[in-house]
C-alpha positions in Angstrom: 15.4 -22.4 -5.2 14.8 -19.5 -3.4 17.0 -17.0 -4.6 15.9 -16.7 -7.9 12.0 -17.6 -6.7 11.6 -14.0 -5.0 11.7 -12.7 -8.5 8.5 -14.2 -9.1 7.3 -15.3 -12.7 6.4 -13.1 -15.6 2.6 -13.8 -16.9 2.1 -15.7 -20.1 -0.3 -18.1 -21.4 -4.4 -17.5 -20.9 -3.4 -14.7 -18.1 -0.8 -12.9 -21.1 -4.1 -13.3 -23.3 -6.1 -11.3 -20.8 -3.9 -8.8 -20.1 -3.5 -8.1 -23.7 -7.5 -8.0 -23.8 -6.7 -4.7 -21.4 -6.9 -1.0 -22.6 -4.3 -0.5 -20.2 -2.1 -2.6 -21.6 -0.3 -1.0 -24.8 2.3 -2.8 -26.5 3.7 -5.1 -24.4 3.4 -3.4 -20.9 0.4 -2.0 -18.7 0.6 2.0 -19.0 -0.6 4.8 -17.0 -4.0 7.1 -17.7 -1.8 10.1 -18.1 1.6 9.8 -20.1 4.3 9.3 -16.6 8.0 9.0 -16.6 9.3 7.3 -13.6 11.9 9.3 -13.2 12.7 12.8 -14.1 15.3 13.7 -17.4 18.9 13.8 -16.0 18.3 11.6 -13.2 20.3 7.8 -13.6 20.4 4.8 -11.6 23.7 5.0 -10.8 23.3 8.7 -9.5 20.4 7.9 -7.3 22.5 4.6 -5.8 25.3 7.1 -5.0 22.6 9.4 -3.3 21.4 7.3 -1.2 24.2 5.3 -0.1 25.6 8.9 0.9 22.1 9.4 2.5 21.6 12.0 5.5 21.4 9.9 9.0 18.1 11.3 9.5 16.1 9.0 7.1 15.8 6.7 10.0 14.7 7.5 13.2 17.6 7.6 16.2 15.6 5.7 18.6 13.3 2.7 18.0 10.0 3.6 16.4 7.2 3.1 19.5 4.4 0.4 19.2 1.3 -1.1 20.7 0.8 -4.9 21.0 -3.0 -5.7 19.7 -4.1 -9.3 19.6 -5.2 -9.7 16.3 -7.2 -12.8 17.0 -9.7 -11.0 19.9 -10.9 -8.1 17.2 -14.7 -7.3 17.2 -16.7 -8.5 14.6 -18.9 -5.4 15.1 -17.7 -2.5 13.0 -14.4 -1.4 10.8 -11.2 -1.9 12.5 -7.5 -0.8 10.8 -4.4 -2.0 12.4 -1.2 -1.0 10.7 2.2 -2.7 10.6 4.3 0.2 9.5 4.8 1.5 5.7 1.6 0.1 3.5 1.2 -3.3 5.7 -2.1 -3.3 7.6 -5.4 -5.6 8.5 -9.0 -4.7 8.4 -11.8 -6.4 10.0 -14.7 -5.7 8.2 -17.9 -6.7 10.4 -16.6 -9.8 11.0 -14.2 -10.4 7.5 -10.3 -10.3 8.0 -8.9 -8.7 5.3 -4.4 -8.3 5.1 -2.9 -5.7 2.8 0.2 -5.5 1.6 1.9 -7.7 4.6 5.6 -7.5 4.5 6.8 -9.3 7.6 9.9 -10.4 6.3 12.3 -7.6 7.8 13.3 -5.9 4.5 11.4 -4.3 1.4 14.1 -5.8 -1.0 14.9 -9.1 -2.7 17.8 -9.4 -0.3 17.8 -8.7 3.4 21.0 -6.8 4.0 19.0 -3.8 1.7 15.9 -1.7 3.2 16.0 -2.7 6.4 13.0 -2.4 8.7 13.8 0.4 11.6 14.4 -0.7 15.4 11.1 -1.2 17.1 8.8 -2.0 13.7 9.0 -5.6 13.3 6.8 -6.3 16.5 4.0 -8.1 14.3 4.6 -11.1 11.7 2.9 -14.0 10.1 2.4 -15.7 13.6 0.4 -12.7 15.0 -1.7 -12.7 12.0 -5.2 -14.8 12.5 -6.7 -16.6 9.8 -7.0 -14.7 6.9 -10.8 -14.2 4.2 -9.2 -11.8 1.6 -5.1 -11.7 1.2 -5.2 -7.8 -0.9 -2.0 -6.8 -2.9 -1.7 -3.6 -5.0 1.3 -4.3 -7.1 4.4 -6.1 -6.9 7.0 -4.1 -5.5 9.0 -5.2 -3.2 7.6 -3.3 -0.5 4.3 -4.5 -1.0 4.8 -8.4 -2.2 7.2 -9.8 0.2 8.1 -13.3 -1.4 8.7 -14.8 2.1 5.5 -13.6 3.9 3.3 -14.6 1.1 4.4 -18.3 1.3 4.2 -18.4 5.0 1.0 -16.8 5.1 -0.5 -19.2 2.1 -2.0 -21.8 4.1 -4.2 -19.3 6.3 -5.7 -17.4 3.2 -9.2 -18.5 1.9 -8.3 -15.7 -1.3 -5.9 -13.2 -2.8 -7.1 -10.7 -4.5 -4.9 -8.3 -6.8 -4.1 -6.5 -9.4 -4.0 -8.1 -13.1 -1.3 -10.4 -13.6 0.5 -10.0 -10.4 -1.3 -13.9 -10.0 1.5 -14.6 -11.9 4.1 -14.8 -8.9 1.7 -15.8 -6.7 1.4 -19.1 -8.8 5.0 -19.5 -9.1 5.2 -19.6 -4.9 2.6 -22.7 -4.6 -0.9 -20.7 -4.5 -3.5 -22.6 -6.2 -5.0 -20.5 -9.1 -8.5 -21.3 -7.9 -7.5 -18.9 -4.6 -6.5 -16.2 -6.7 -8.5 -13.3 -8.3 -6.9 -10.5 -10.4 -8.8 -7.7 -11.4 -8.0 -4.7 -14.0 -8.7 -1.3 -13.7 -12.4 -0.6 -12.6 -13.3 -4.2 -12.4 -14.8 -5.6 -9.7 -15.6 -8.7 -7.3 -17.9 -9.9 -4.7 -18.4 -11.9 -2.0 -20.1 -12.0 1.9 -21.9 -9.0 1.3 -18.2 -7.5 0.4 -17.6 -5.5 -3.4 -13.7 -4.9 -3.9 -13.1 -2.7 -7.6 -9.7 -2.2 -8.4 -8.9 1.3 -9.4 -6.6 3.2 -11.5 -3.4 4.3 -9.5 -0.2 6.4 -10.9 2.5 4.2 -10.5 4.5 1.3 -12.5 5.2 -2.5 -11.6 8.7 -4.8 -11.9 10.8 -7.0 -9.6 13.4 -7.2 -12.0 14.5 -4.7 -14.6 11.2 -4.6 -17.0 9.0 -2.4 -15.7 4.8 -2.6 -16.6 4.8 -6.2 -17.1 2.0 -6.3 -14.4 -0.8 -3.6 -13.1 -0.6 -1.7 -10.0 -4.0 -0.3 -8.5 -5.5 1.1 -5.7 -8.8 -0.6 -4.1 -12.3 0.5 -3.4 -14.2 -1.8 -0.7 -17.9 -1.1 -0.6 -20.5 -3.6 1.6 -21.1 -4.8 5.1 -22.7 -0.7 4.9 -19.1 0.8 5.0 -16.8 2.5 2.2 -13.2 2.5 1.8 -10.2 3.6 -0.3 -7.2 1.8 -0.3 -4.7 3.5 -2.0 -1.7 1.5 -2.9 1.0 3.5 -4.3 0.8 6.4 -6.6 1.9 9.8 -7.4 -1.0 13.2 -8.1 -3.1 13.0 -10.5 -6.7 13.6 -11.7 -7.8 9.8 -10.8 -8.9 10.6 -7.5 -11.4 13.2 -9.0 -12.9 10.8 -10.8 -13.1 7.8 -7.7 -14.0 9.9 -5.7 -17.1 10.8 -8.1 -17.9 7.8 -9.1 -17.4 5.7 -5.3 -17.4 8.6 -3.1 -17.9 9.3 -0.1 -15.5 7.1 1.7 -15.3 6.6 5.6 -11.6 6.4 5.2 -9.1 7.0 2.5 -5.9 4.8 3.4 -3.3 6.6 1.4 0.5 6.9 1.0 2.8 9.7 2.3 6.8 8.9 2.2 9.5 7.9 0.4 8.7 10.5 -2.7 11.8 12.5 -3.9 12.9 14.8 -6.4 14.4 12.2 -8.7 10.4 10.7 -9.0 7.8 13.5 -8.7 5.1 11.5 -10.5 4.8 8.1 -9.4 4.7 9.0 -4.8 2.5 12.1 -4.0 4.0 14.8 -1.8 2.5 14.8 1.8 0.5 18.3 0.9 -0.9 16.0 -2.5 -2.1 12.9 0.2 -4.5 15.5 1.5 -5.6 17.0 -1.6 -6.2 13.6 -2.8 -7.9 13.1 0.5 -10.0 16.0 -0.4 -11.1 14.7 -3.9 -12.0 11.2 -2.7 -14.6 13.1 -0.6 -13.1 11.0 2.4 -14.3 11.8 6.0 -10.8 10.5 7.3 -7.3 10.5 6.2 -4.6 7.9 7.5 -1.4 8.2 5.7 0.8 5.1 5.1 4.1 4.4 3.2 6.4 5.3 6.0 7.7 4.8 9.6 9.4 1.2 8.6 11.9 1.8 5.5 14.2 3.7 3.8 13.7 4.0 0.4 13.8 8.0 0.2 16.3 10.7 1.4 13.4 12.8 3.0 13.8 12.3 7.1 12.0 10.0 8.2 9.3 11.8 9.9 8.7 14.4 7.3 5.6 13.1 5.9 4.0 13.1 8.9 5.0 16.3 9.7 4.6 17.6 6.4 1.2 16.3 6.4 -0.4 17.0 9.6 0.7 20.8 8.9 -0.7 21.0 5.7 -3.9 19.6 7.1 -4.0 22.6 10.1 -2.9 25.1 7.4 -5.7 24.3 5.0 -8.4 23.5 8.2 -9.0 20.3 7.2 -10.7 19.5 10.2 -13.1 22.5 10.1 -14.1 20.8 6.3 -15.0 17.8 7.8 -11.9 15.5 7.5 -10.1 13.6 10.2 -6.4 12.6 10.0 -5.9 8.8 11.9 -2.0 8.9 12.8 -2.3 5.6 14.7 1.5 3.7 16.3 1.9 0.5 14.7 -0.5 -1.9 16.3 -2.6 0.6 17.5 -6.4 0.1 16.5 -7.8 2.3 14.4 -12.0 2.0 14.7 -14.3 4.0 12.4 -16.6 6.1 14.1 -14.3 6.7 17.2 -12.1 9.0 18.0 -8.7 8.8 15.7 -5.9 8.6 17.5 -3.8 12.0 16.9 -0.6 11.7 19.1 2.2 12.7 18.0 4.3 9.7 18.4 7.2 10.2 16.4 8.5 12.9 18.7 11.2 10.3 19.9 14.7 11.7 18.7 
């Protein structure tokens, strides 16, 4: 029944055997490239839960989050178009190929509807607004990136799913055929229709119940059709950004997480200043910050990530160094090669 289906299914059989052959799988779980604690010593689940229950009011916006309504089915086939739906969900149209990344349209970022609810004004896009999807790209299996209700409803209009090693087990348990699923280990690539997706390292973790590391978490490099993009997923800061930049850069655009950081988990999410540094190391020409503006998953003010990032970029002289910021409203198209949206739309209180 759906109550339990939302948790997915642990990998088994041939999929698990493939995972065990991965150099990133140690013992009975995947590990980061460097030793990484999910939380700092001295923190506890119950302490963090208490802090979250007593979170400040400014962790959510005082009013409705503004948005732009774009007809996604009418996006031109020429060029690269990006439309953000809040948090880490966005649609890419790359020279006519449609890619949907980490869609969460159920209205919450948790297995139950009453936790981590979407901010007012952010639910202006859903499954109904999506065009036919050539590739559904899923970076890892956390609830704010892999949403059971969304995936189930989207499945009939998705041609192929590309994801991290092991995540396909969840998808198959939800009725998606194995032949429609491509799973990648770090540094593995898949190519079709003149486009190549390569899974790259990230410093994070996975898990939908209690055990962590049962499936892989990844960032993705998108190359082809004359373009080069970096799709960051979730990651703490580490030297892998330099390696990815050296191996695959420069990038026209890097879409990087910027939000949901906290003092109790400093290694698995980046601070805004680290997001900027990662963009420099990736050799990106433009940075689009995501992983904010839809859910409260941390204790910082809801708009602190973007304010800190803009301040850091100005202090570092990012524009003079060739790095632009793209800060669109939900639904506002970002087009590579055209001026990037940069209005401070988050001043809504």
